[in-house]
Each structure stands twice: as structure tokens, then as C-alpha cells.
N, CA and C atoms as an extended XYZ file, in Angstrom:
204
Properties=species:S:1:pos:R:3:atomname:S:1:resname:S:1:resid:I:1 pbc="F F F"
N       101.057      262.012      -51.731 N   MET     1
C       101.872      260.868      -52.074 CA  MET     1
C       101.060      259.581      -52.017 C   MET     1
N       100.119      259.535      -51.108 N   LEU     2
C        99.276      258.350      -51.015 CA  LEU     2
C        98.432      258.188      -52.278 C   LEU     2
N        97.920      259.293      -52.783 N   LEU     3
C        97.115      259.244      -54.006 CA  LEU     3
C        97.951      258.754      -55.187 C   LEU     3
N        99.184      259.212      -55.259 N   ILE     4
C       100.074      258.761      -56.332 CA  ILE     4
C       100.352      257.265      -56.188 C   ILE     4
N       100.584      256.810      -54.967 N   ALA     5
C       100.844      255.385      -54.735 CA  ALA     5
C        99.634      254.533      -55.111 C   ALA     5
N        98.452      254.989      -54.755 N   LEU     6
C        97.244      254.247      -55.117 CA  LEU     6
C        97.053      254.208      -56.634 C   LEU     6
N        97.331      255.333      -57.285 N   THR     7
C        97.227      255.389      -58.738 CA  THR     7
C        98.211      254.422      -59.385 C   THR     7
N        99.439      254.403      -58.883 N   MET     8
C       100.442      253.492      -59.421 CA  MET     8
C       100.035      252.029      -59.216 C   MET     8
N        99.435      251.740      -58.078 N   THR     9
C        98.984      250.377      -57.786 CA  THR     9
C        97.866      249.961      -58.736 C   THR     9
N        96.936      250.865      -58.976 N   VAL    10
C        95.839      250.568      -59.910 CA  VAL    10
C        96.380      250.348      -61.317 C   VAL    10
N        97.322      251.185      -61.737 N   ILE    11
C        97.918      251.027      -63.066 CA  ILE    11
C        98.604      249.668      -63.182 C   ILE    11
N        99.336      249.267      -62.139 N   PHE    12
C        99.981      247.958      -62.167 CA  PHE    12
C        98.948      246.838      -62.246 C   PHE    12
N        97.857      246.974      -61.487 N   GLY    13
C        96.808      245.959      -61.530 CA  GLY    13
C        96.194      245.830      -62.914 C   GLY    13
N        95.945      246.957      -63.546 N   VAL    14
C        95.399      246.953      -64.913 CA  VAL    14
C        96.402      246.320      -65.865 C   VAL    14
N        97.665      246.677      -65.712 N   LEU    15
C        98.719      246.136      -66.570 CA  LEU    15
C        98.803      244.620      -66.452 C   LEU    15
N        98.737      244.126      -65.239 N   TYR    16
C        98.854      242.683      -65.024 CA  TYR    16
C        97.590      241.945      -65.461 C   TYR    16
N        96.433      242.579      -65.293 N   ALA    17
C        95.172      241.905      -65.605 CA  ALA    17
C        94.921      241.784      -67.104 C   ALA    17
N        95.289      242.784      -67.881 N   LYS    18
C        94.925      242.750      -69.291 CA  LYS    18
C        96.126      242.609      -70.234 C   LYS    18
N        96.958      243.645      -70.411 N   PRO    19
C        97.972      243.555      -71.469 CA  PRO    19
C        99.007      242.451      -71.256 C   PRO    19
N        99.374      242.180      -70.011 N   TYR    20
C       100.378      241.147      -69.770 CA  TYR    20
C        99.856      239.768      -70.162 C   TYR    20
N        98.602      239.499      -69.824 N   LYS    21
C        98.023      238.202      -70.192 CA  LYS    21
C        97.851      238.079      -71.702 C   LYS    21
N        97.485      239.186      -72.350 N   VAL    22
C        97.374      239.182      -73.815 CA  VAL    22
C        98.746      238.928      -74.432 C   VAL    22
N        99.784      239.555      -73.873 N   LEU    23
C       101.141      239.353      -74.385 CA  LEU    23
C       101.573      237.904      -74.228 C   LEU    23
N       101.336      237.313      -73.061 N   LYS    24
C       101.710      235.912      -72.853 CA  LYS    24
C       101.003      234.997      -73.841 C   LYS    24
N        99.701      235.220      -74.049 N   ALA    25
C        98.941      234.386      -74.978 CA  ALA    25
C        99.424      234.589      -76.413 C   ALA    25
N        99.745      235.822      -76.771 N   ALA    26
C       100.200      236.104      -78.134 CA  ALA    26
C       101.562      235.469      -78.405 C   ALA    26
N       102.448      235.505      -77.424 N   VAL    27
C       103.762      234.885      -77.603 CA  VAL    27
C       103.616      233.371      -77.708 C   VAL    27
N       102.752      232.781      -76.888 N   ALA    28
C       102.541      231.334      -76.944 CA  ALA    28
C       101.966      230.916      -78.296 C   ALA    28
N       101.095      231.763      -78.857 N   ALA    29
C       100.480      231.457      -80.151 CA  ALA    29
C       101.310      231.973      -81.323 C   ALA    29
N       102.429      232.616      -81.027 N   GLU    30
C       103.305      233.227      -82.024 CA  GLU    30
C       102.562      234.239      -82.895 C   GLU    30
N       101.652      234.974      -82.280 N   ASP    31
C       100.931      236.067      -82.948 CA  ASP    31
C       101.670      237.361      -82.611 C   ASP    31
N       102.689      237.660      -83.408 N   TRP    32
C       103.603      238.743      -83.077 CA  TRP    32
C       102.952      240.118      -83.186 C   TRP    32
N       102.008      240.281      -84.075 N   ALA    33
C       101.340      241.578      -84.212 CA  ALA    33
C       100.528      241.908      -82.955 C   ALA    33
N        99.791      240.927      -82.480 N   LYS    34
C        99.004      241.134      -81.261 CA  LYS    34
C        99.928      241.311      -80.056 C   LYS    34
N       101.029      240.593      -80.030 N   GLY    35
C       102.001      240.739      -78.956 CA  GLY    35
C       102.635      242.122      -78.956 C   GLY    35
N       102.930      242.641      -80.138 N   ALA    36
C       103.508      243.978      -80.235 CA  ALA    36
C       102.524      245.036      -79.751 C   ALA    36
N       101.264      244.852      -80.051 N   GLU    37
C       100.237      245.787      -79.587 CA  GLU    37
C       100.134      245.774      -78.059 C   GLU    37
N       100.142      244.577      -77.485 N   ALA    38
C       100.081      244.463      -76.025 CA  ALA    38
C       101.340      245.046      -75.383 C   ALA    38
N       102.483      244.810      -76.016 N   LEU    39
C       103.735      245.343      -75.483 CA  LEU    39
C       103.752      246.867      -75.536 C   LEU    39
N       103.158      247.446      -76.564 N   GLY    40
C       103.046      248.898      -76.635 CA  GLY    40
C       102.223      249.458      -75.489 C   GLY    40
N       101.130      248.784      -75.159 N   MET    41
C       100.303      249.215      -74.035 CA  MET    41
C       101.064      249.072      -72.719 C   MET    41
N       101.818      247.987      -72.583 N   ILE    42
C       102.614      247.779      -71.372 CA  ILE    42
C       103.647      248.894      -71.229 C   ILE    42
N       104.288      249.249      -72.325 N   ARG    43
C       105.287      250.325      -72.283 CA  ARG    43
C       104.671      251.646      -71.847 C   ARG    43
N       103.491      251.963      -72.370 N   ARG    44
C       102.829      253.211      -71.979 CA  ARG    44
C       102.502      253.216      -70.492 C   ARG    44
N       101.944      252.116      -69.996 N   LEU    45
C       101.573      252.052      -68.584 CA  LEU    45
C       102.796      252.096      -67.673 C   LEU    45
N       103.863      251.415      -68.065 N   VAL    46
C       105.092      251.448      -67.269 CA  VAL    46
C       105.700      252.846      -67.309 C   VAL    46
N       105.610      253.514      -68.446 N   GLY    47
C       106.098      254.892      -68.542 CA  GLY    47
C       105.335      255.831      -67.634 C   GLY    47
N       104.020      255.668      -67.587 N   ILE    48
C       103.197      256.486      -66.688 CA  ILE    48
C       103.598      256.221      -65.242 C   ILE    48
N       103.787      254.950      -64.901 N   ASN    49
C       104.206      254.607      -63.529 CA  ASN    49
C       105.586      255.182      -63.218 C   ASN    49
N       106.476      255.187      -64.188 N   LEU    50
C       107.801      255.757      -63.983 CA  LEU    50
C       107.712      257.247      -63.676 C   LEU    50
N       106.919      257.967      -64.455 N   VAL    51
C       106.764      259.404      -64.224 CA  VAL    51
C       106.139      259.667      -62.854 C   VAL    51
N       105.134      258.889      -62.490 N   LEU    52
C       104.520      259.063      -61.176 CA  LEU    52
C       105.509      258.752      -60.053 C   LEU    52
N       106.332      257.736      -60.237 N   GLY    53
C       107.349      257.398      -59.239 CA  GLY    53
C       108.383      258.501      -59.093 C   GLY    53
N       108.822      259.060      -60.209 N   LEU    54
C       109.777      260.162      -60.144 CA  LEU    54
C       109.158      261.387      -59.490 C   LEU    54
N       107.887      261.638      -59.778 N   LEU    55
C       107.179      262.742      -59.130 CA  LEU    55
C       107.134      262.537      -57.612 C   LEU    55
N       106.897      261.311      -57.198 N   THR    56
C       106.872      260.995      -55.767 CA  THR    56
C       108.231      261.245      -55.126 C   THR    56
N       109.296      260.858      -55.804 N   VAL    57
C       110.643      261.074      -55.275 CA  VAL    57
C       110.934      262.563      -55.147 C   VAL    57
N       110.539      263.338      -56.148 N   VAL    58
C       110.773      264.783      -56.096 CA  VAL    58
C       110.009      265.414      -54.940 C   VAL    58
N       108.750      265.034      -54.792 N   VAL    59
C       107.939      265.586      -53.706 CA  VAL    59
C       108.498      265.156      -52.347 C   VAL    59
N       108.887      263.900      -52.228 N   ALA    60
C       109.384      263.394      -50.944 CA  ALA    60
C       110.733      264.012      -50.582 C   ALA    60
N       111.614      264.159      -51.554 N   SER    61
C       112.939      264.704      -51.249 CA  SER    61
C       112.918      266.226      -51.170 C   SER    61
N       111.933      266.854      -51.814 N   GLY    62
C       111.825      268.309      -51.761 CA  GLY    62
C       111.370      268.785      -50.399 C   GLY    62
N       110.496      268.017      -49.783 N   GLY    63
C       110.035      268.330      -48.439 CA  GLY    63
C       109.472      269.729      -48.297 C   GLY    63
N       110.050      270.475      -47.379 N   SER    64
C       109.546      271.814      -47.091 CA  SER    64
C       110.022      272.856      -48.091 C   SER    64
N       110.920      272.495      -48.975 N   VAL    65
C       111.437      273.441      -49.971 CA  VAL    65
C       110.394      273.715      -51.053 C   VAL    65
N       109.619      272.691      -51.409 N   LEU    66
C       108.612      272.844      -52.461 CA  LEU    66
C       107.398      273.597      -51.950 C   LEU    66
N       106.870      274.509      -52.743 N   PRO    67
C       105.680      275.264      -52.305 CA  PRO    67
C       104.381      274.519      -52.596 C   PRO    67
N       104.328      273.254      -52.246 N   ILE    68
C       103.118      272.458      -52.522 CA  ILE    68
C       102.285      272.378      -51.265 C   ILE    68
């Protein structure tokens, strides 16, 4: 679970460092194509984080029932 949490943290850091700043700049400049591209990357990264979070919940709530 710690590895998943660290991975999620790194993904969030990458998301905030690159695509979010590109999206903010694109919206300010009204460059909608570049903004859409950045938003697509944000969606993918948030989706990955969502899946990792759900995996963490399953592992945590499964406890001794799961053969992991």
C-alpha cells in the first residue's frame, strides 16, 4: 500500500508540474487546442490515480481474505 501511495503522489506531482500549468497558460491565451491536449493528459493521470486508489481500498478492506 505504501508503494501505491508513493506512486499516486508522484503522479499528482507530475500532473501539477506539467499538464496543469500548460492548461492554465492555454486557457489564459485562449489556445483551446493546446488546452484540450493538456486536459486529456490530466484525465489520463487522474484516471490512473483513481484506479490505484480503488486498488488500495480493495487491498485494505480485503485484509486477510485476499491471498496477497
